[in-house]
C-alpha positions, 0 to 999 in steps of 0.5 A: 819725672815732670815735663822739663820744661813747659816752654820746650819740646825737645828736652830729655836725658841722653842716658837711659837711667841717669840725669847726668846729661840732659839735652834740650831746646832753649828753655825760655821760661822756667817755673819755680817747680821746674827750678826746684826739680833741677836743684833737687836732681843736682842739675846745676850746670847749664851749657848754652851752645848758642851765639851771643845774638841768639842768647839775646833774642831768646833768653834762658832765665837760668843764667840769672839764678843763684846756685847754677853755673851758666856756661856760654860755650857757642858751637862753631858755625852751628847756627847756619842752615845747610844748603842741601841734604848732602851738606847736613853731615858736613855741617856737623863735622865742621862743628868738631873743633877745639871749641867742641872739645872745650864743650865736651870737657866741660860737660864731662868734668862738671861735678853736677848733672848738666843741662845743655841746649841750642835753639831747637836742640837738634843740631848743635845739641845733637853733635854734643850728644853724639860725642858724649854718647860715643865717648861713653861707649854707646853704639850707633843704633842708640845714638841714631835713635836719640837723634831721631827723637828730635824729628818726632818732637819738633815735627810741628815746629819744623813744618811751621818754620818752612812755611815762613821760610820757603827757601828752606827744605824741610828734609834738610832741617828734619833729622834723618838717620843717614845724617847721623850715620855719616857723622858717626862714620866720620867721628869714628875715623877722625876724632880722638877718644 
């Protein structure tokens, strides 16, 4: 598989042997070869989880391409940085509302394969991934392992971010297994499947 995309750091399928769902950070540049690869693999539905102002700051060129269905479905409250480590799982829980259900429904019912993303592809995108994987029957270990790939993929980006934002705690914005474990515990007890 070609690296999707040269402009991203956190793009990957969430299923072990399928391109049905591909999570990502925002692809700000899509080469002709990447576009052709998406078309050849029936990855024609794009779900942008960001707010309108975020989309204006970092555009994704797939929204302008013929043959792609580009859905703008912003996650509720998803672009806020939690104030502490104790707040991270709670911030994920707050994302689970009627809008999240619309996002999950869109992803699961589209006929083509689906690419979905937020800015970094680690929080909003992870909540979507965790819910999809839960509904598809994957266990906690698998979901947490997927989540932790973002910590590895984004390490340099997150470290650079906190250098410019000394008010932000690196441990808060870096995925930790406990954050996802706490979210999955809540999801298991509260969400309808």
